[in-house]
C-alpha positions as CSV (number, residue, x, y, z in Angstrom):
1,I,-16.7,-17.5,12.2
2,V,-14.4,-15.2,10.3
3,E,-16.9,-12.3,10.1
4,S,-17.7,-12.6,13.8
5,K,-13.9,-12.6,14.5
6,V,-14.2,-15.7,16.7
7,G,-10.9,-17.0,18.0
8,L,-9.9,-20.5,19.1
9,V,-10.4,-19.7,22.8
10,D,-13.9,-18.4,22.0
11,L,-14.7,-21.6,20.1
12,I,-14.0,-23.9,23.1
13,T,-15.3,-21.6,25.8
14,S,-18.4,-20.0,24.3
15,K,-19.4,-21.7,21.0
16,F,-18.7,-25.3,22.0
17,P,-18.2,-25.4,25.8
18,S,-18.8,-29.2,25.8
19,V,-15.4,-29.7,24.2
20,D,-13.1,-31.5,26.6
21,I,-9.5,-31.4,25.5
22,P,-6.2,-31.5,27.4
23,F,-4.6,-28.1,27.5
24,S,-1.3,-29.4,26.0
25,N,-3.2,-30.8,23.0
26,F,-5.0,-27.5,22.6
27,V,-1.7,-25.7,22.6
28,N,-0.2,-28.1,20.0
29,M,-3.3,-27.6,17.8
30,C,-3.0,-23.8,17.8
31,P,-1.2,-22.4,14.7
32,R,2.1,-20.6,15.5
33,L,2.1,-16.9,15.3
34,Q,3.4,-15.8,11.9
35,P,5.6,-12.7,11.3
36,R,3.9,-9.6,10.1
37,Y,5.3,-7.9,7.1
38,Y,5.3,-4.1,6.8
39,T,6.6,-2.0,3.9
40,I,9.3,0.5,4.9
41,S,8.1,4.0,4.5
42,S,11.5,5.8,4.8
43,S,14.4,6.4,2.5
44,S,17.8,5.1,3.6
45,S,19.4,8.0,1.8
46,V,17.5,10.6,3.8
47,S,17.3,8.6,7.1
48,P,20.2,6.2,7.1
49,N,19.8,5.3,10.8
50,T,16.0,5.0,10.9
51,V,13.6,2.5,9.5
52,S,10.0,3.8,9.4
53,I,6.8,1.8,8.9
54,T,3.2,2.8,8.6
55,V,0.8,0.6,10.6
56,S,-3.0,0.6,10.9
57,V,-3.8,-0.5,14.4
58,L,-6.6,-3.1,14.3
59,D,-9.0,-2.6,17.2
60,E,-12.6,-3.4,16.4
61,K,-15.7,-4.1,18.5
62,M,-16.9,-7.8,18.2
63,V,-20.5,-8.7,17.6
64,G,-20.8,-10.6,20.9
65,G,-19.0,-7.9,22.9
66,G,-15.4,-7.4,23.6
67,R,-12.7,-6.1,21.4
68,F,-10.9,-7.7,18.4
69,K,-7.3,-6.5,18.4
70,G,-4.5,-7.2,16.0
71,V,-1.6,-8.9,17.8
72,C,1.3,-7.1,16.1
73,S,-0.3,-3.7,15.4
74,N,-1.4,-3.3,19.0
75,H,2.0,-4.6,20.3
76,L,3.7,-1.9,18.2
77,A,1.2,0.8,19.2
78,N,1.8,0.0,22.9
79,L,5.6,0.1,22.8
80,K,7.0,2.8,25.1
81,R,9.6,5.3,23.9
82,N,13.0,3.5,23.6
83,G,11.2,0.2,23.8
84,S,12.2,-2.8,21.7
85,A,10.7,-5.1,19.2
86,R,12.1,-8.1,17.3
87,I,12.3,-7.3,13.6
88,F,14.1,-8.4,10.5
89,I,14.4,-6.7,7.1
90,R,13.8,-8.3,3.7
91,P,15.0,-6.9,0.3
92,S,12.4,-4.5,-1.1
93,T,10.5,-5.2,-4.3
94,F,10.2,-1.4,-4.9
95,R,13.1,-0.1,-6.8
96,L,13.3,3.3,-8.5
97,P,14.3,3.2,-12.2
98,Q,18.1,3.7,-12.7
99,D,17.3,6.4,-15.1
100,T,16.1,9.2,-12.8
101,T,14.4,11.0,-15.6
102,R,11.8,8.2,-16.0
103,P,8.4,9.2,-14.7
104,I,6.8,7.1,-11.9
105,I,3.2,6.5,-11.1
106,L,2.5,5.8,-7.4
107,I,-0.8,4.2,-6.4
108,G,-1.0,3.7,-2.6
109,P,-4.4,4.2,-0.8
110,G,-4.5,3.9,3.0
111,T,-1.4,2.4,4.5
112,G,-0.3,1.5,1.0
113,I,1.2,5.0,1.0
114,A,4.2,3.6,2.9
115,P,6.5,2.8,0.1
116,M,5.3,5.7,-1.9
117,R,6.4,8.0,0.9
118,A,9.9,6.3,0.8
119,L,10.1,6.7,-3.0
120,L,9.1,10.4,-2.9
121,H,11.8,11.1,-0.2
122,E,14.3,9.3,-2.4
123,R,13.3,11.3,-5.5
124,A,13.6,14.5,-3.5
125,Y,17.0,13.4,-2.3
126,Q,18.1,12.7,-5.9
127,K,16.9,16.2,-7.0
128,N,17.8,18.4,-4.1
129,V,21.0,16.7,-2.8
130,L,22.5,14.8,-5.7
131,G,21.4,17.5,-8.2
132,K,19.9,15.0,-10.6
133,E,17.1,15.6,-13.1
134,I,14.1,13.6,-12.1
135,G,11.0,12.6,-14.1
136,K,7.4,13.3,-13.2
137,N,6.1,11.8,-9.9
138,V,2.4,11.1,-10.1
139,L,0.7,10.1,-6.8
140,Y,-2.7,8.5,-6.4
141,F,-3.8,8.3,-2.8
142,G,-7.1,7.3,-1.3
143,C,-8.8,7.1,2.1
144,K,-12.2,7.5,3.7
145,K,-12.1,11.1,4.8
146,R,-9.5,13.9,4.4
147,N,-9.7,14.9,8.1
148,V,-9.5,11.3,9.4
149,D,-7.0,9.2,7.5
150,Y,-5.2,11.4,5.0
151,L,-1.8,9.9,6.1
152,Y,1.3,12.1,5.8
153,S,-0.9,14.9,4.5
154,N,1.6,17.6,5.5
155,E,4.4,15.8,3.7
156,I,2.4,15.1,0.6
157,E,1.2,18.7,0.3
158,A,4.7,19.9,0.9
159,F,6.0,17.6,-1.9
160,K,3.3,19.0,-4.1
161,N,4.2,22.6,-3.4
162,D,7.9,21.9,-3.9
163,G,7.3,20.3,-7.2
164,I,8.4,16.8,-6.2
165,I,4.9,15.5,-6.8
166,S,4.0,16.6,-10.3
167,D,0.4,15.5,-10.1
168,L,-1.6,14.6,-7.0
169,H,-4.9,12.7,-7.4
170,L,-6.9,12.2,-4.1
171,A,-9.8,9.9,-3.6
172,F,-11.8,10.5,-0.4
173,S,-14.4,7.7,-0.7
174,R,-16.7,8.8,2.1
175,E,-16.9,12.6,1.4
176,R,-19.4,12.4,-1.4
177,K,-22.6,10.5,-2.3
178,Q,-20.8,8.7,-5.1
179,K,-17.8,6.8,-3.7
180,V,-14.6,7.3,-5.5
181,Y,-11.5,5.2,-5.4
182,V,-8.0,5.4,-6.8
183,Q,-8.8,3.1,-9.7
184,Y,-11.6,5.4,-10.8
185,L,-9.2,8.3,-10.9
186,L,-6.7,6.2,-12.9
187,A,-9.4,5.5,-15.5
188,K,-10.4,9.1,-15.5
189,N,-6.8,10.1,-16.3
190,K,-6.4,7.5,-19.1
191,E,-4.7,9.9,-21.6
192,E,-2.0,10.9,-19.1
193,V,-1.5,7.2,-18.0
194,C,-1.1,6.1,-21.6
195,D,1.3,8.9,-22.4
196,L,3.5,8.4,-19.4
197,V,3.7,4.6,-19.8
198,L,3.6,4.2,-23.6
199,N,5.6,7.2,-24.6
200,K,7.7,8.2,-21.6
201,G,8.6,4.7,-20.2
202,A,6.9,5.3,-16.8
203,Y,7.2,2.8,-13.9
204,I,4.1,2.0,-11.9
205,Y,4.1,1.1,-8.2
206,V,1.0,-0.3,-6.4
207,C,0.7,-1.0,-2.7
208,G,-2.4,-1.9,-0.7
209,A,-5.2,-4.4,-0.5
210,T,-5.3,-7.4,-2.9
211,A,-8.7,-6.4,-4.2
212,M,-7.6,-2.9,-5.0
213,G,-4.5,-4.1,-6.7
214,Q,-6.5,-6.4,-8.9
215,E,-8.9,-3.6,-9.8
216,V,-5.9,-1.3,-10.6
217,R,-4.5,-4.0,-12.9
218,D,-7.9,-4.5,-14.6
219,T,-8.2,-0.7,-15.0
220,L,-4.7,-0.5,-16.6
221,T,-5.6,-3.3,-18.9
222,V,-8.8,-1.5,-20.1
223,V,-7.0,1.8,-20.5
224,F,-4.2,0.2,-22.6
225,A,-6.7,-1.8,-24.6
226,T,-9.0,1.1,-25.4
227,Y,-6.8,4.2,-25.5
228,G,-3.5,2.5,-26.3
229,N,-5.2,0.8,-29.2
230,M,-3.9,-2.7,-28.1
231,G,-7.2,-4.6,-27.8
232,P,-8.0,-6.8,-24.8
233,A,-5.5,-9.6,-25.6
234,G,-2.7,-7.2,-26.5
235,A,-3.3,-5.1,-23.3
236,R,-3.2,-8.2,-21.1
237,E,0.1,-9.2,-22.7
238,F,1.5,-5.7,-22.3
239,V,0.6,-5.5,-18.6
240,G,2.2,-8.9,-18.1
241,Q,5.3,-7.6,-19.8
242,L,5.4,-4.5,-17.6
243,Q,5.5,-6.8,-14.6
244,S,8.2,-9.0,-16.1
245,D,10.3,-5.9,-16.8
246,R,9.7,-4.6,-13.2
247,R,7.9,-1.5,-14.6
248,L,4.8,-2.6,-12.8
249,V,5.4,-3.6,-9.2
250,Q,2.7,-4.6,-6.8
251,E,2.9,-5.3,-3.1
252,L,-0.5,-6.4,-1.9
253,W,-2.1,-8.0,1.2
254,A,-5.5,-9.6,1.9
């Protein structure tokens, strides 16, 4: 049912046409549409009058024909210029360290780049406008192909050229025979990760799919256990402490 993307209407009209139910009962049975949460991808310091979001529009072909479209993403995509949408804003879980000299490690493949873009804009504002010294900004970004879904590529490359992004690690999973993902690059750069986190007090921010977030957490645990000389139990405790101290922040979705 889930893989075929069958909806409630399809169930009673195509899959089980013998179902006879009053329309009012059917409506009462339907789950209410839930709000969709998107992470803000803009800095309030740089754009005080604008809130930006990064949305992947869900529009896929169904097995039995027809299109499967995401309700909210397609609604947003079809809004006309100066159109309106009902929104509300929640407090963000992503907060830059108060000490601007602390390094940050940003891990945001796909639309998970949204809060990382906001944080990079804020770091650029701290450096270029407020004249503050900022620590290293290390970005891990991944997508399928560079020429298809390398989101905000111009901004990212400009940040790299301007020195806002200290190290840029890109994983284009479909451009080579052996697929590569951000967690693979994280493991590959184990010495840098250990140095930034253990010696320089770096903060780590992760945004994206739940599975990716868990693999990033597992990768960090292995890196700290092996190259941080903590052992498996010590590394798990350390990663947990990073989360408690808000030095490891994850915003994930299924």
